[in-house]
Backbone as CSV, one residue per row, in Angstrom:
resi,resn,N_x,N_y,N_z,CA_x,CA_y,CA_z,C_x,C_y,C_z
1,UNK,147.241,36.378,101.295,146.611,37.685,101.213,145.643,37.861,102.381
2,UNK,145.806,38.949,103.138,144.908,39.171,104.277,143.562,39.700,103.799
3,UNK,142.602,39.812,104.749,141.239,40.207,104.424,141.173,41.619,103.842
4,UNK,141.955,42.539,104.388,141.938,43.911,103.902,142.391,43.996,102.454
5,UNK,143.427,43.253,102.101,143.919,43.246,100.721,142.896,42.632,99.779
6,UNK,142.204,41.583,100.272,141.198,40.929,99.465,140.034,41.870,99.160
7,UNK,139.611,42.619,100.181,138.497,43.545,99.995,138.818,44.623,98.959
8,UNK,140.092,44.975,98.874,140.496,46.021,97.935,140.269,45.601,96.490
9,UNK,140.200,44.302,96.240,140.022,43.805,94.875,138.579,43.439,94.542
10,UNK,137.710,43.479,95.526,136.318,43.124,95.271,135.640,44.185,94.396
11,UNK,134.692,43.769,93.520,134.088,44.714,92.556,133.417,45.912,93.197
12,UNK,132.746,45.699,94.362,132.009,46.833,94.917,132.920,47.948,95.378
13,UNK,134.172,47.670,95.549,135.123,48.706,95.954,135.378,49.688,94.809
14,UNK,135.046,49.280,93.592,135.383,50.107,92.436,134.235,51.034,92.014
15,UNK,133.055,50.831,92.609,131.927,51.687,92.263,132.052,53.028,92.958
16,UNK,131.765,54.087,92.201,131.785,55.417,92.781,130.394,55.774,93.274
17,UNK,130.330,56.694,94.204,129.049,57.141,94.714,128.267,57.822,93.596
18,UNK,126.986,57.444,93.407,126.206,58.047,92.314,126.021,59.544,92.531
19,UNK,125.871,60.289,91.444,125.737,61.751,91.560,124.409,62.138,92.205
20,UNK,124.355,63.298,92.859,123.098,63.772,93.454,122.099,64.186,92.382
21,UNK,120.837,64.175,92.737,119.766,64.507,91.807,118.999,65.723,92.319
22,UNK,118.733,66.652,91.415,117.867,67.790,91.720,116.700,67.762,90.739
23,UNK,115.478,67.769,91.265,114.283,67.777,90.419,113.895,69.214,90.099
24,UNK,113.579,69.474,88.842,113.168,70.814,88.411,111.685,70.800,88.085
25,UNK,110.935,71.635,88.785,109.511,71.821,88.517,109.306,73.177,87.856
26,UNK,108.725,73.191,86.671,108.456,74.452,85.996,107.089,74.975,86.406
27,UNK,107.081,76.143,87.037,105.842,76.821,87.413,105.711,78.022,86.486
28,UNK,105.148,77.768,85.318,105.152,78.770,84.255,103.739,79.048,83.771
29,UNK,103.396,80.338,83.650,102.103,80.720,83.119,101.230,81.419,84.147
30,UNK,100.026,81.742,83.716,99.057,82.393,84.590,98.495,81.366,85.568
31,UNK,98.298,81.762,86.816,97.841,80.853,87.866,96.321,80.894,87.946
32,UNK,95.677,79.733,87.870,94.222,79.696,87.947,93.686,78.364,87.480
33,UNK,92.371,78.231,87.525,91.695,76.996,87.127,90.758,77.296,85.974
34,UNK,90.679,76.375,85.012,89.725,76.519,83.925,90.241,77.436,82.842
35,UNK,89.324,77.808,81.946,89.718,78.652,80.822,90.096,77.816,79.612
36,UNK,90.260,78.486,78.517,90.573,77.826,77.252,92.038,77.398,77.201
37,UNK,92.896,78.188,77.809,94.322,77.915,77.769,94.756,77.230,79.054
38,UNK,95.766,76.342,78.997,96.243,75.694,80.210,96.852,76.705,81.167
39,UNK,96.658,76.488,82.453,97.201,77.409,83.443,97.671,76.630,84.649
40,UNK,98.308,77.322,85.566,98.846,76.681,86.765,97.752,76.507,87.814
41,UNK,97.608,75.294,88.321,96.679,75.018,89.408,97.196,73.807,90.164
42,UNK,96.690,73.591,91.377,97.108,72.416,92.138,96.697,71.145,91.415
43,UNK,95.491,71.127,90.825,95.028,69.941,90.112,95.982,69.564,88.976
44,UNK,96.508,70.572,88.280,97.416,70.312,87.163,98.816,69.943,87.629
45,UNK,99.229,70.441,88.797,100.620,70.298,89.245,100.834,69.216,90.301
46,UNK,99.792,68.781,90.982,99.995,67.924,92.160,100.749,66.641,91.856
47,UNK,100.368,65.943,90.782,101.051,64.684,90.464,102.514,64.925,90.105
48,UNK,102.814,66.045,89.436,104.204,66.370,89.100,105.006,66.693,90.358
49,UNK,104.391,67.427,91.278,105.065,67.760,92.541,105.401,66.486,93.312
50,UNK,104.444,65.560,93.382,104.676,64.317,94.112,105.740,63.466,93.434
51,UNK,105.741,63.427,92.095,106.778,62.688,91.374,108.160,63.253,91.679
52,UNK,108.258,64.569,91.741,109.552,65.210,91.989,110.122,64.795,93.341
53,UNK,109.276,64.765,94.354,109.754,64.440,95.693,110.047,62.948,95.887
54,UNK,109.669,62.121,94.926,109.909,60.675,95.041,111.167,60.212,94.315
55,UNK,111.876,61.122,93.658,113.069,60.716,92.918,114.137,60.155,93.856
56,UNK,114.827,59.092,93.449,115.928,58.564,94.266,117.116,59.525,94.267
57,UNK,117.884,59.516,95.355,119.075,60.348,95.539,118.750,61.839,95.462
58,UNK,117.518,62.198,95.778,117.085,63.590,95.661,117.761,64.466,96.711
59,UNK,118.404,65.536,96.247,119.062,66.480,97.143,118.279,67.778,97.301
60,UNK,117.534,68.151,96.264,116.796,69.415,96.324,115.742,69.443,95.231
61,UNK,114.774,70.335,95.432,113.775,70.650,94.413,114.065,72.068,93.921
62,UNK,114.129,72.236,92.610,114.329,73.568,92.022,113.031,73.993,91.338
63,UNK,112.485,75.131,91.767,111.278,75.680,91.156,111.697,76.723,90.124
64,UNK,111.408,76.462,88.851,111.680,77.444,87.797,110.408,78.267,87.614
65,UNK,110.380,79.457,88.198,109.162,80.262,88.255,109.154,81.317,87.149
66,UNK,108.093,81.324,86.373,107.925,82.330,85.333,106.428,82.622,85.223
67,UNK,105.929,83.461,86.112,104.489,83.707,86.179,104.182,85.147,86.581
68,UNK,103.196,85.772,85.904,102.774,87.115,86.290,101.704,87.109,87.375
69,UNK,101.339,85.914,87.852,100.349,85.818,88.916,99.038,85.250,88.435
70,UNK,97.984,85.522,89.206,96.671,84.978,88.901,95.915,84.712,90.193
71,UNK,95.357,83.530,90.324,94.528,83.176,91.468,95.343,83.097,92.763
72,UNK,94.989,83.868,93.805,95.699,83.749,95.078,95.458,82.402,95.745
73,UNK,94.269,81.832,95.566,93.968,80.542,96.183,94.828,79.438,95.591
74,UNK,94.927,79.385,94.256,95.759,78.355,93.637,97.239,78.577,93.949
75,UNK,97.664,79.832,94.050,99.047,80.122,94.456,99.310,79.530,95.830
76,UNK,98.378,79.750,96.746,98.512,79.254,98.118,98.502,77.731,98.163
77,UNK,97.598,77.098,97.392,97.487,75.637,97.403,98.750,74.971,96.863
78,UNK,99.287,75.500,95.760,100.507,74.923,95.184,101.678,75.096,96.149
79,UNK,101.832,76.308,96.682,102.937,76.579,97.608,102.840,75.699,98.849
80,UNK,101.631,75.531,99.368,101.449,74.708,100.581,101.787,73.246,100.315
81,UNK,101.400,72.734,99.151,101.713,71.337,98.835,103.219,71.132,98.744
82,UNK,103.914,72.071,98.144,105.370,71.972,98.054,105.995,72.016,99.439
83,UNK,105.538,72.946,100.290,106.095,73.068,101.632,105.811,71.821,102.474
84,UNK,104.610,71.290,102.365,104.255,70.097,103.149,105.188,68.931,102.820
85,UNK,105.425,68.696,101.531,106.292,67.589,101.128,107.750,67.872,101.473
86,UNK,108.170,69.123,101.352,109.556,69.479,101.690,109.839,69.197,103.161
87,UNK,108.902,69.542,104.026,109.101,69.320,105.456,108.945,67.846,105.817
88,UNK,108.006,67.173,105.162,107.791,65.751,105.426,109.007,64.918,105.054
89,UNK,109.672,65.276,103.954,110.791,64.471,103.450,112.146,65.136,103.650
90,UNK,112.133,66.267,104.334,113.362,66.975,104.673,114.203,67.250,103.421
91,UNK,113.580,67.897,102.436,114.240,68.217,101.173,114.285,69.734,101.008
92,UNK,115.421,70.238,100.619,115.595,71.674,100.392,114.892,72.093,99.101
93,UNK,114.262,73.271,99.116,113.587,73.805,97.940,114.242,75.134,97.565
94,UNK,114.558,75.271,96.275,115.184,76.488,95.762,114.338,77.019,94.609
95,UNK,114.066,78.317,94.607,113.275,78.924,93.530,114.163,79.778,92.646
96,UNK,113.928,79.711,91.336,114.691,80.481,90.366,113.706,81.296,89.522
97,UNK,113.712,82.608,89.741,112.823,83.507,89.011,113.395,83.741,87.616
98,UNK,112.571,83.571,86.602,113.020,83.789,85.231,112.587,85.184,84.768
99,UNK,111.760,85.290,83.746,111.334,86.617,83.280,110.615,87.387,84.385
100,UNK,109.658,86.703,85.020,108.852,87.388,86.030,108.358,86.404,87.086
101,UNK,108.468,86.821,88.347,107.868,86.108,89.477,107.163,87.184,90.283
102,UNK,105.970,87.537,89.818,105.259,88.675,90.391,103.887,88.250,90.880
103,UNK,103.392,88.955,91.886,102.085,88.662,92.461,102.041,87.177,92.857
104,UNK,101.093,86.408,92.317,101.039,84.986,92.658,102.300,84.234,92.291
105,UNK,103.029,84.717,91.275,104.302,84.090,90.916,105.321,84.228,92.030
106,UNK,105.314,85.390,92.719,106.223,85.543,93.849,105.738,84.718,95.044
107,UNK,104.423,84.585,95.202,103.871,83.706,96.248,104.426,82.292,96.075
108,UNK,104.464,81.801,94.828,105.023,80.476,94.554,106.509,80.420,94.909
109,UNK,107.248,81.466,94.544,108.685,81.499,94.838,108.943,81.430,96.340
110,UNK,108.029,81.991,97.130,108.194,81.996,98.584,108.021,80.615,99.203
111,UNK,107.602,79.637,98.412,107.555,78.263,98.908,108.964,77.695,99.084
112,UNK,109.953,78.359,98.505,111.337,77.880,98.548,112.063,78.372,99.801
113,UNK,113.115,77.645,100.161,113.992,78.055,101.260,114.916,79.178,100.809
114,UNK,115.251,79.196,99.535,116.085,80.250,98.958,115.498,80.666,97.617
115,UNK,115.599,81.952,97.308,115.085,82.471,96.045,116.222,83.130,95.271
116,UNK,116.340,82.770,93.991,117.357,83.322,93.105,116.655,84.012,91.937
117,UNK,117.339,84.946,91.312,116.798,85.626,90.136,117.951,86.153,89.301
118,UNK,117.651,86.515,88.067,118.611,87.214,87.240,118.487,88.708,87.521
119,UNK,119.492,89.473,87.157,119.432,90.921,87.388,118.248,91.559,86.675
120,UNK,117.857,90.988,85.549,116.780,91.559,84.746,115.411,90.942,85.032
121,UNK,115.334,89.987,85.936,114.040,89.393,86.289,113.146,90.440,86.948
122,UNK,111.835,90.278,86.796,110.864,91.130,87.470,110.322,90.370,88.674
123,UNK,110.421,90.992,89.858,110.083,90.307,91.114,109.217,91.225,91.978
124,UNK,108.257,90.625,92.674,107.492,91.390,93.659,106.021,91.474,93.343
125,UNK,105.473,92.687,93.284,104.045,92.943,93.070,103.212,92.259,94.154
126,UNK,103.569,92.520,95.409,102.859,91.914,96.545,101.610,92.749,96.812
127,UNK,100.580,92.441,96.076,99.334,93.182,96.181,98.211,92.399,95.543
128,UNK,97.029,93.002,95.464,95.853,92.343,94.892,95.183,93.319,93.928
129,UNK,94.795,92.837,92.764,94.149,93.703,91.781,92.915,93.008,91.199
130,UNK,91.872,93.783,90.970,90.687,93.307,90.251,90.446,94.288,89.113
131,UNK,90.360,93.771,87.906,90.204,94.642,86.747,89.068,94.144,85.870
132,UNK,88.450,95.066,85.167,87.368,94.689,84.271,86.950,95.886,83.438
133,UNK,85.790,95.775,82.807,85.255,96.846,81.977,83.832,97.152,82.424
134,UNK,83.392,98.367,82.148,82.016,98.734,82.429,81.299,99.134,81.149
135,UNK,80.063,98.616,80.966,79.308,98.894,79.741,77.908,99.437,80.041
136,UNK,77.723,100.280,81.051,76.355,100.686,81.410,75.629,101.480,80.336
137,UNK,76.360,102.201,79.487,75.712,103.018,78.463,75.589,102.303,77.121
138,UNK,76.319,101.204,76.968,76.330,100.509,75.687,74.967,99.894,75.365
139,UNK,74.315,99.312,76.372,73.044,98.647,76.132,71.978,99.637,75.671
140,UNK,71.904,100.790,76.382,70.909,101.790,76.026,71.101,102.351,74.638
141,UNK,72.343,102.476,74.234,72.638,103.032,72.908,72.077,102.158,71.801
142,UNK,72.047,100.862,72.018,71.572,99.935,70.982,70.200,99.356,71.299
143,UNK,69.532,99.929,72.293,68.181,99.490,72.601,68.107,98.095,73.192
144,UNK,69.131,97.709,73.916,69.163,96.379,74.530,68.746,96.500,75.991
145,UNK,67.844,95.651,76.415,67.378,95.660,77.795,68.107,94.585,78.599
146,UNK,68.693,94.974,79.704,69.400,94.044,80.593,68.418,93.480,81.608
147,UNK,68.310,92.148,81.689,67.393,91.502,82.626,68.185,90.582,83.549
148,UNK,68.221,90.903,84.825,68.915,90.096,85.820,67.981,89.892,87.002
149,UNK,67.732,88.641,87.367,66.851,88.309,88.489,67.664,87.486,89.489
150,UNK,67.703,87.923,90.722,68.517,87.237,91.725,67.716,86.955,92.985
151,UNK,68.165,85.950,93.721,67.712,85.711,95.087,68.893,86.082,95.969
152,UNK,68.828,87.248,96.581,69.971,87.794,97.294,70.378,89.099,96.652
153,UNK,70.317,90.178,97.407,70.511,91.492,96.800,71.941,91.785,96.397
154,UNK,72.892,90.934,96.772,74.290,91.136,96.385,74.747,90.150,95.310
155,UNK,73.831,89.337,94.830,74.215,88.273,93.896,74.774,88.820,92.587
156,UNK,74.280,89.970,92.133,74.754,90.562,90.874,75.690,91.739,91.125
157,UNK,76.405,91.684,92.241,77.309,92.773,92.606,78.371,92.985,91.527
158,UNK,78.649,94.269,91.222,79.667,94.662,90.245,79.355,94.155,88.841
159,UNK,78.089,94.049,88.504,77.682,93.708,87.141,78.249,94.764,86.187
160,UNK,79.022,94.360,85.161,79.662,95.347,84.275,78.682,96.126,83.408
161,UNK,77.427,95.684,83.342,76.442,96.388,82.530,75.582,97.339,83.355
162,UNK,75.966,97.552,84.627,75.283,98.537,85.471,76.302,99.541,85.981
163,UNK,75.879,100.743,86.301,76.812,101.706,86.909,77.344,101.165,88.233
164,UNK,78.594,101.513,88.557,79.173,101.076,89.828,78.424,101.691,91.010
165,UNK,78.355,100.915,92.097,77.756,101.408,93.329,78.833,101.481,94.404
166,UNK,78.825,102.549,95.193,79.878,102.761,96.189,79.957,101.621,97.186
167,UNK,78.801,101.106,97.632,78.829,100.035,98.629,79.412,98.747,98.054
168,UNK,79.207,98.497,96.749,79.760,97.298,96.123,81.277,97.420,95.954
169,UNK,81.735,98.611,95.578,83.182,98.841,95.462,83.838,98.710,96.831
170,UNK,83.184,99.231,97.872,83.721,99.124,99.232,83.832,97.668,99.652
171,UNK,82.843,96.854,99.285,82.883,95.431,99.620,84.032,94.739,98.900
172,UNK,84.229,95.081,97.626,85.337,94.501,96.873,86.674,94.857,97.511
173,UNK,86.844,96.103,97.914,88.099,96.529,98.531,88.337,95.812,99.857
174,UNK,87.264,95.531,100.601,87.407,94.785,101.855,87.899,93.363,101.583
175,UNK,87.366,92.741,100.542,87.822,91.403,100.164,89.287,91.432,99.732
176,UNK,89.634,92.448,98.946,91.023,92.576,98.492,91.978,92.713,99.674
177,UNK,91.563,93.477,100.690,92.421,93.679,101.862,92.671,92.360,102.598
178,UNK,91.632,91.544,102.720,91.800,90.248,103.388,92.805,89.376,102.641
179,UNK,92.686,89.361,101.309,93.613,88.556,100.513,95.031,89.133,100.589
180,UNK,95.120,90.460,100.539,96.422,91.117,100.639,97.090,90.789,101.972
181,UNK,96.322,90.810,103.057,96.861,90.479,104.376,97.403,89.057,104.407
182,UNK,96.696,88.131,103.743,97.175,86.744,103.689,98.475,86.639,102.908
183,UNK,98.569,87.395,101.813,99.784,87.419,100.998,100.954,87.968,101.823
184,UNK,100.724,89.066,102.512,101.766,89.669,103.341,102.224,88.699,104.421
185,UNK,101.276,88.019,105.046,101.621,87.052,106.098,102.489,85.925,105.550
186,UNK,102.180,85.476,104.327,102.969,84.417,103.697,104.400,84.884,103.447
187,UNK,104.558,86.092,102.915,105.893,86.618,102.631,106.689,86.790,103.928
188,UNK,106.063,87.336,104.940,106.748,87.522,106.219,107.148,86.191,106.834
189,UNK,106.269,85.196,106.761,106.565,83.895,107.344,107.736,83.215,106.643
190,UNK,107.818,83.360,105.317,108.842,82.668,104.563,110.156,83.451,104.486
191,UNK,110.082,84.792,104.444,111.293,85.587,104.280,111.852,86.094,105.606
192,UNK,110.959,86.349,106.568,111.384,86.722,107.902,112.327,87.910,107.949
193,UNK,113.429,87.743,108.673,114.382,88.832,108.878,115.198,89.159,107.640
194,UNK,115.046,88.365,106.592,115.773,88.672,105.355,115.190,89.888,104.632
195,UNK,113.935,90.218,104.938,113.318,91.400,104.338,114.010,92.664,104.848
196,UNK,114.369,93.555,103.953,115.132,94.749,104.333,114.376,96.055,104.086
197,UNK,113.333,96.022,103.311,112.575,97.232,103.039,111.489,97.453,104.079
198,UNK,110.916,98.650,104.108,109.807,98.909,105.022,108.522,98.370,104.410
199,UNK,107.509,98.165,105.268,106.259,97.555,104.826,105.579,98.353,103.718
200,UNK,105.609,99.676,103.827,104.940,100.517,102.838,105.523,100.294,101.454
201,UNK,106.822,100.069,101.381,107.475,99.827,100.095,107.246,98.393,99.625
202,UNK,107.514,97.431,100.497,107.476,96.024,100.116,106.087,95.564,99.690
203,UNK,105.070,96.043,100.394,103.723,95.504,100.202,102.785,96.468,99.473
204,UNK,103.370,97.368,98.698,102.583,98.369,97.966,102.039,97.838,96.644
205,UNK,102.497,96.661,96.214,102.150,96.153,94.896,103.183,96.504,93.840
206,UNK,104.218,97.241,94.239,105.289,97.613,93.308,106.121,96.382,92.969
207,UNK,106.782,96.420,91.817,107.676,95.319,91.436,109.021,95.891,91.030
208,UNK,110.066,95.035,91.097,111.439,95.478,90.908,112.208,94.504,90.024
209,UNK,113.378,94.935,89.579,114.303,94.013,88.920,114.931,93.116,89.977
210,UNK,115.563,92.040,89.524,116.213,91.134,90.455,117.266,91.825,91.301
211,UNK,117.981,92.755,90.698,119.031,93.472,91.424,118.447,94.259,92.593
212,UNK,117.350,94.975,92.354,116.711,95.736,93.431,116.025,94.822,94.434
213,UNK,115.460,93.715,93.939,114.808,92.748,94.829,115.810,92.160,95.821
214,UNK,117.052,91.984,95.385,118.099,91.490,96.277,118.358,92.491,97.394
215,UNK,118.420,93.765,97.052,118.659,94.810,98.052,117.525,94.897,99.063
216,UNK,116.294,94.551,98.631,115.132,94.609,99.519,114.925,93.312,100.302
217,UNK,115.723,92.299,100.010,115.587,91.032,100.717,114.484,90.143,100.192
218,UNK,113.948,90.463,99.015,112.909,89.620,98.425,113.503,88.359,97.802
219,UNK,114.769,88.395,97.427,115.492,87.223,96.949,116.796,87.117,97.734
220,UNK,117.478,85.963,97.587,118.704,85.727,98.352,119.974,85.954,97.543
221,UNK,119.917,85.605,96.256,121.116,85.749,95.419,120.701,85.958,93.974
222,UNK,121.645,86.502,93.192,121.497,86.555,91.747,122.167,85.317,91.169
223,UNK,121.469,84.620,90.288,122.064,83.415,89.723,121.105,82.687,88.809
224,UNK,121.674,81.804,87.977,120.916,81.007,87.019,120.864,79.565,87.511
225,UNK,119.791,78.860,87.189,119.497,77.549,87.770,120.674,76.576,87.689
226,UNK,121.131,76.245,86.505,122.179,75.226,86.382,123.498,75.691,86.999
227,UNK,123.803,76.950,86.853,125.031,77.489,87.444,125.014,77.324,88.965
228,UNK,123.897,77.676,89.583,123.780,77.581,91.039,123.805,76.126,91.494
229,UNK,123.072,75.254,90.786,123.009,73.851,91.198,124.373,73.172,91.095
230,UNK,125.145,73.489,90.070,126.481,72.903,89.945,127.413,73.415,91.043
231,UNK,127.256,74.687,91.393,128.083,75.238,92.471,127.740,74.595,93.815
232,UNK,126.469,74.303,94.019,126.028,73.741,95.298,126.257,72.233,95.399
233,UNK,126.007,71.508,94.306,125.983,70.048,94.378,127.034,69.362,93.515
234,UNK,127.903,70.147,92.886,128.977,69.557,92.094,128.667,69.533,90.606
235,UNK,129.717,69.448,89.800,129.573,69.489,88.346,128.777,68.311,87.797
236,UNK,128.733,67.199,88.535,128.058,66.004,88.033,126.617,65.886,88.516
237,UNK,126.100,66.926,89.116,124.722,66.878,89.584,123.781,66.557,88.419
238,UNK,122.814,65.698,88.689,121.825,65.334,87.676,120.617,66.248,87.845
239,UNK,120.354,67.082,86.839,119.216,68.003,86.872,118.085,67.357,86.080
240,UNK,117.050,66.937,86.779,115.972,66.186,86.136,114.690,66.999,86.108
241,UNK,114.248,67.353,84.918,113.011,68.117,84.765,111.804,67.190,84.882
242,UNK,110.842,67.600,85.696,109.619,66.831,85.887,108.498,67.529,85.132
243,UNK,107.971,66.862,84.116,106.859,67.458,83.378,105.909,66.359,82.928
244,UNK,104.752,66.776,82.434,103.750,65.814,81.985,104.046,65.360,80.566
245,UNK,104.171,64.066,80.387,104.416,63.528,79.045,103.142,63.619,78.215
246,UNK,103.271,64.027,76.957,102.128,64.122,76.060,101.829,62.746,75.467
247,UNK,100.545,62.405,75.246,100.217,61.156,74.561,100.873,61.106,73.183
248,UNK,101.179,59.876,72.740,101.901,59.743,71.474,101.168,60.394,70.320
249,UNK,99.815,60.338,70.307,99.077,60.892,69.175,99.140,62.413,69.153
250,UNK,99.277,63.061,70.358,99.437,64.513,70.381,100.820,64.897,69.864
251,UNK,101.816,64.111,70.241,103.168,64.387,69.753,103.216,64.234,68.231
252,UNK,102.533,63.211,67.716,102.553,62.942,66.277,101.874,64.068,65.485
253,UNK,100.803,64.622,66.080,100.063,65.693,65.413,100.587,67.073,65.755
254,UNK,101.594,67.134,66.646,102.146,68.428,67.023,101.268,69.211,67.968
255,UNK,100.443,68.515,68.759,99.545,69.182,69.698,100.130,69.182,71.089
256,UNK,99.967,70.292,71.809,100.374,70.370,73.206,99.288,69.823,74.097
257,UNK,99.590,69.723,75.399,98.653,69.152,76.354,97.391,69.977,76.466
258,UNK,97.475,71.290,76.206,96.309,72.140,76.394,95.635,72.561,75.093
259,UNK,96.033,71.980,73.953,95.434,72.397,72.695,93.991,71.932,72.595
260,UNK,93.144,72.743,72.012,91.737,72.401,71.876,91.548,71.387,70.754
261,UNK,90.614,70.425,70.915,90.348,69.449,69.865,89.648,70.093,68.672
262,UNK,89.678,69.390,67.558,89.009,69.896,66.360,87.506,69.928,66.593
263,UNK,86.856,70.901,65.951,85.411,70.957,66.035,84.862,71.791,67.167
264,UNK,85.694,72.593,67.830,85.160,73.419,68.915,84.269,74.513,68.323
265,UNK,83.267,74.947,69.109,82.266,75.866,68.584,82.741,77.315,68.631
266,UNK,81.908,78.189,68.053,82.258,79.598,67.977,82.367,80.207,69.367
267,UNK,81.459,79.832,70.273,81.501,80.372,71.630,82.799,79.972,72.320
268,UNK,83.220,78.721,72.095,84.476,78.268,72.679,85.654,79.042,72.136
269,UNK,85.609,79.324,70.820,86.693,80.094,70.208,86.746,81.506,70.773
270,UNK,85.556,82.116,70.953,85.512,83.461,71.515,86.039,83.477,72.943
271,UNK,85.660,82.463,73.703,86.162,82.353,75.071,87.685,82.267,75.081
272,UNK,88.223,81.513,74.122,89.671,81.386,74.028,90.354,82.694,73.707
273,UNK,89.747,83.465,72.806,90.316,84.767,72.439,90.330,85.689,73.647
274,UNK,89.231,85.724,74.392,89.153,86.588,75.573,90.156,86.152,76.645
275,UNK,90.276,84.832,76.846,91.228,84.325,77.840,92.656,84.673,77.441
276,UNK,92.940,84.535,76.141,94.285,84.866,75.660,94.577,86.350,75.841
277,UNK,93.558,87.197,75.586,93.741,88.645,75.748,93.991,88.995,77.217
278,UNK,93.264,88.340,78.113,93.444,88.595,79.541,94.837,88.155,79.995
279,UNK,95.267,86.994,79.502,96.608,86.508,79.852,97.678,87.442,79.302
280,UNK,97.468,87.897,78.059,98.437,88.814,77.446,98.552,90.104,78.253
281,UNK,97.408,90.579,78.784,97.416,91.802,79.583,98.202,91.610,80.873
282,UNK,98.108,90.416,81.478,98.861,90.151,82.710,100.363,90.216,82.459
283,UNK,100.810,89.577,81.372,102.237,89.614,81.047,102.673,91.024,80.667
284,UNK,101.822,91.726,79.905,102.183,93.063,79.419,102.382,94.052,80.556
285,UNK,101.699,93.805,81.670,101.851,94.717,82.827,103.309,94.805,83.283
286,UNK,104.076,93.731,83.027,105.477,93.698,83.445,106.422,93.901,82.262
287,UNK,105.875,94.439,81.156,106.705,94.775,80.008,107.119,93.587,79.191
288,UNK,106.349,92.485,79.262,106.723,91.254,78.553,105.677,90.876,77.509
């Protein structure tokens, strides 16, 4: 028996090439730091992002985005960390918009080389918003005196218990414009010539369905995560979700990673209610 025939019978000749691996990172929820409810931030996501990029046989990272937005800074930090690792390790990143990828959620999607969505997904809202309530007459009605002492005449700017001042609103709008310009620059840098709409339309803060977003060049294709990954990498592709494992005692008690411990005070409970209401309002803006 010659050497070639012998090699044909050796065990290593019978092993097939292992299937490719795609890591799935879920970017779901309101973007920001702190609060009663868990939210998306670099601090919460960084270890998961790094774990995803360290998987063996990694062919791509899939971002499952479902967010109505939130903090522009945290959106930028998360997106930058993903881009830095993608370029460092030469790994393709694909984003899949679910119910909504709007405002900061779309900023996250732009971290990908390609963006996919369903026809019914909500995409876009490339703008900046600040919302709140004003109570200047409420205090007087109940005989409550507001006392605020500051070092710096702008320290209590836009206090909700005082009437609005034109110069303070003008300052807020100037800040919003700077953030909006950064958002626009990010979209242009990542989408480039794929954008098909005019600036007035694209960057007005308007949002669209996935079907319309495709026509405007905000996404690349209509498709669902597993369907697209199997088409790109074969039916045997290993889709591995990267998430934070809960401690055994939380699993036993049915508690999630962000659930509050027993014994929290009334102020904490009130804070939670307000945070939940604010989060609900963000989702409701997109009909969800």
